[in-house]
GUKENU-106573 format. One record per residue (C-alpha): x, y, z; residue number from 1; residue in three letters; chain. Coordinates in nm, 3 decimals. Example, Ala and Ser with C-alpha at 12.3 -4.5 7.8 and 13.67 -1.06 7.14 Angstrom:
BEGIN
+---------+---------+---------+-----+------+-------+
|      px |      py |      pz |  nr | rest | kette |
+---------+---------+---------+-----+------+-------+
|   1.230 |  -0.450 |   0.780 |   1 |  ALA |     A |
|   1.367 |  -0.106 |   0.714 |   2 |  SER |     A |
+---------+---------+---------+-----+------+-------+
***
This chain:
BEGIN
+---------+---------+---------+-----+------+-------+
|      px |      py |      pz |  nr | rest | kette |
+---------+---------+---------+-----+------+-------+
|  -0.395 |   2.262 |   0.616 |   1 |  MET |     A |
|  -0.498 |   2.335 |   0.257 |   2 |  ALA |     A |
|  -0.157 |   2.218 |   0.134 |   3 |  GLU |     A |
|  -0.194 |   1.894 |   0.332 |   4 |  ALA |     A |
|  -0.538 |   1.826 |   0.183 |   5 |  LEU |     A |
|  -0.411 |   1.899 |  -0.167 |   6 |  GLN |     A |
|  -0.122 |   1.655 |  -0.117 |   7 |  TYR |     A |
|  -0.365 |   1.394 |   0.018 |   8 |  LEU |     A |
|  -0.593 |   1.418 |  -0.285 |   9 |  THR |     A |
|  -0.297 |   1.396 |  -0.524 |  10 |  GLN |     A |
|  -0.142 |   1.099 |  -0.342 |  11 |  LEU |     A |
|  -0.166 |   0.789 |  -0.561 |  12 |  SER |     A |
|  -0.370 |   0.502 |  -0.417 |  13 |  ASP |     A |
|  -0.116 |   0.248 |  -0.543 |  14 |  VAL |     A |
|   0.257 |   0.245 |  -0.601 |  15 |  ASP |     A |
|   0.418 |  -0.095 |  -0.646 |  16 |  ILE |     A |
|   0.714 |  -0.238 |  -0.834 |  17 |  ASP |     A |
|   0.656 |  -0.328 |  -1.198 |  18 |  ALA |     A |
|   0.734 |  -0.697 |  -1.154 |  19 |  ASP |     A |
|   0.837 |  -0.963 |  -0.905 |  20 |  GLY |     A |
|   0.753 |  -1.077 |  -0.553 |  21 |  VAL |     A |
|   0.785 |  -0.817 |  -0.279 |  22 |  PHE |     A |
|   0.655 |  -0.694 |   0.054 |  23 |  LYS |     A |
|   0.373 |  -0.442 |   0.070 |  24 |  TYR |     A |
|   0.194 |  -0.232 |   0.330 |  25 |  VAL |     A |
|  -0.151 |  -0.078 |   0.349 |  26 |  LEU |     A |
|  -0.129 |   0.271 |   0.499 |  27 |  ILE |     A |
|  -0.407 |   0.505 |   0.617 |  28 |  ARG |     A |
|  -0.327 |   0.871 |   0.555 |  29 |  VAL |     A |
|  -0.529 |   1.160 |   0.701 |  30 |  GLU |     A |
|  -0.503 |   1.525 |   0.797 |  31 |  PRO |     A |
|  -0.465 |   1.611 |   1.168 |  32 |  PRO |     A |
|  -0.838 |   1.692 |   1.195 |  33 |  ASN |     A |
|  -0.921 |   1.339 |   1.074 |  34 |  GLY |     A |
|  -1.191 |   1.466 |   0.838 |  35 |  GLU |     A |
|  -1.081 |   1.285 |   0.525 |  36 |  GLN |     A |
|  -0.872 |   0.969 |   0.519 |  37 |  SER |     A |
|  -0.729 |   0.768 |   0.234 |  38 |  LYS |     A |
|  -0.579 |   0.418 |   0.230 |  39 |  ASP |     A |
|  -0.279 |   0.363 |   0.005 |  40 |  ILE |     A |
|  -0.090 |   0.051 |  -0.106 |  41 |  VAL |     A |
|   0.289 |   0.058 |  -0.132 |  42 |  ARG |     A |
|   0.507 |  -0.239 |  -0.229 |  43 |  GLY |     A |
|   0.873 |  -0.259 |  -0.326 |  44 |  TYR |     A |
|   1.136 |  -0.527 |  -0.376 |  45 |  ALA |     A |
|   1.409 |  -0.310 |  -0.219 |  46 |  TRP |     A |
|   1.250 |  -0.352 |   0.125 |  47 |  ALA |     A |
|   1.394 |  -0.620 |   0.352 |  48 |  ASP |     A |
|   1.117 |  -0.553 |   0.604 |  49 |  TYR |     A |
|   0.766 |  -0.412 |   0.584 |  50 |  HIS |     A |
|   0.880 |  -0.139 |   0.824 |  51 |  ALA |     A |
|   1.135 |  -0.021 |   0.565 |  52 |  ASP |     A |
|   0.850 |   0.071 |   0.331 |  53 |  ILE |     A |
|   0.639 |   0.227 |   0.605 |  54 |  TYR |     A |
|   0.929 |   0.431 |   0.743 |  55 |  ASP |     A |
|   1.013 |   0.569 |   0.399 |  56 |  ASP |     A |
|   0.654 |   0.653 |   0.299 |  57 |  ILE |     A |
|   0.550 |   0.787 |   0.641 |  58 |  SER |     A |
|   0.848 |   1.026 |   0.644 |  59 |  ALA |     A |
|   0.735 |   1.170 |   0.308 |  60 |  GLN |     A |
|   0.374 |   1.197 |   0.422 |  61 |  ILE |     A |
|   0.454 |   1.362 |   0.756 |  62 |  LYS |     A |
|   0.655 |   1.633 |   0.577 |  63 |  LYS |     A |
|   0.323 |   1.749 |   0.431 |  64 |  HIS |     A |
|   0.152 |   1.776 |   0.770 |  65 |  GLY |     A |
|  -0.044 |   1.453 |   0.741 |  66 |  LEU |     A |
|  -0.077 |   1.165 |   0.985 |  67 |  ILE |     A |
|  -0.038 |   0.803 |   0.882 |  68 |  CYS |     A |
|  -0.084 |   0.458 |   1.028 |  69 |  GLU |     A |
|   0.019 |   0.119 |   0.894 |  70 |  CYS |     A |
|  -0.289 |  -0.103 |   0.874 |  71 |  LEU |     A |
|  -0.087 |  -0.418 |   0.801 |  72 |  GLY |     A |
|   0.119 |  -0.583 |   0.535 |  73 |  GLY |     A |
|   0.175 |  -0.886 |   0.321 |  74 |  GLY |     A |
|   0.331 |  -0.978 |  -0.010 |  75 |  ARG |     A |
|   0.251 |  -0.909 |  -0.371 |  76 |  ILE |     A |
|   0.338 |  -1.131 |  -0.664 |  77 |  LYS |     A |
|   0.329 |  -0.911 |  -0.974 |  78 |  HIS |     A |
|   0.358 |  -1.085 |  -1.310 |  79 |  LYS |     A |
|   0.335 |  -0.797 |  -1.555 |  80 |  SER |     A |
|   0.384 |  -1.012 |  -1.868 |  81 |  GLN |     A |
|   0.081 |  -1.223 |  -1.772 |  82 |  GLN |     A |
|  -0.108 |  -0.923 |  -1.628 |  83 |  LYS |     A |
|  -0.157 |  -1.093 |  -1.294 |  84 |  LYS |     A |
|  -0.123 |  -0.970 |  -0.937 |  85 |  ILE |     A |
|  -0.166 |  -1.191 |  -0.631 |  86 |  HIS |     A |
|  -0.182 |  -1.046 |  -0.278 |  87 |  VAL |     A |
|  -0.114 |  -1.276 |   0.017 |  88 |  TYR |     A |
|   0.068 |  -1.332 |   0.346 |  89 |  GLY |     A |
|   0.126 |  -1.102 |   0.640 |  90 |  TYR |     A |
|   0.375 |  -0.877 |   0.814 |  91 |  SER |     A |
|   0.532 |  -1.001 |   1.136 |  92 |  VAL |     A |
|   0.564 |  -0.643 |   1.264 |  93 |  GLY |     A |
|   0.234 |  -0.493 |   1.144 |  94 |  PHE |     A |
|   0.008 |  -0.795 |   1.111 |  95 |  GLY |     A |
|  -0.195 |  -0.892 |   0.809 |  96 |  GLN |     A |
|  -0.336 |  -0.616 |   0.592 |  97 |  ALA |     A |
|  -0.691 |  -0.629 |   0.466 |  98 |  ASN |     A |
|  -0.598 |  -0.798 |   0.139 |  99 |  HIS |     A |
|  -0.948 |  -0.755 |   0.000 | 100 |  GLU |     A |
|  -0.923 |  -0.376 |   0.041 | 101 |  ALA |     A |
|  -0.572 |  -0.376 |  -0.106 | 102 |  SER |     A |
|  -0.692 |  -0.585 |  -0.399 | 103 |  THR |     A |
|  -0.973 |  -0.338 |  -0.475 | 104 |  GLU |     A |
|  -0.717 |  -0.055 |  -0.493 | 105 |  LYS |     A |
|  -0.495 |  -0.266 |  -0.722 | 106 |  LEU |     A |
|  -0.789 |  -0.355 |  -0.949 | 107 |  LYS |     A |
|  -0.867 |   0.015 |  -0.993 | 108 |  ALA |     A |
|  -0.502 |   0.087 |  -1.085 | 109 |  MET |     A |
|  -0.467 |  -0.221 |  -1.308 | 110 |  TYR |     A |
|  -0.814 |  -0.269 |  -1.464 | 111 |  PRO |     A |
|  -0.689 |  -0.506 |  -1.735 | 112 |  ASP |     A |
|  -0.519 |  -0.740 |  -1.483 | 113 |  TYR |     A |
|  -0.638 |  -1.049 |  -1.302 | 114 |  GLU |     A |
|  -0.598 |  -0.946 |  -0.935 | 115 |  VAL |     A |
|  -0.647 |  -1.209 |  -0.666 | 116 |  THR |     A |
|  -0.582 |  -1.242 |  -0.294 | 117 |  TRP |     A |
|  -0.545 |  -1.506 |  -0.024 | 118 |  SER |     A |
|  -0.487 |  -1.502 |   0.350 | 119 |  ASN |     A |
|  -0.257 |  -1.802 |   0.312 | 120 |  GLU |     A |
|   0.123 |  -1.802 |   0.299 | 121 |  GLY |     A |
|   0.399 |  -1.577 |   0.422 | 122 |  TYR |     A |
+---------+---------+---------+-----+------+-------+
***
């Protein structure tokens, strides 16, 4: 259990591709006792489906004895040259993520960026 909690605290809140438009998911991660949970944002251009990201990340997380749940998805438009990130859309399979919560995580990771969100679009 101690190893699981250590992994949870070291798990980055955000991991997204450096540039482009891609799918993302918001994932809740917690130990089996449910005492301490953490929401993480993951977004990658290699994913054809939101489930591709969730399946990959959840497999890594479960190896450390943690439980995870996909809270929803959407898309991210990351323009690194202009220091802008826009979160929008939804996942057909997982539903729409809480883009406001995802945006707060992104703002903390990219404090010098303009980070916006919208419930519009796919």
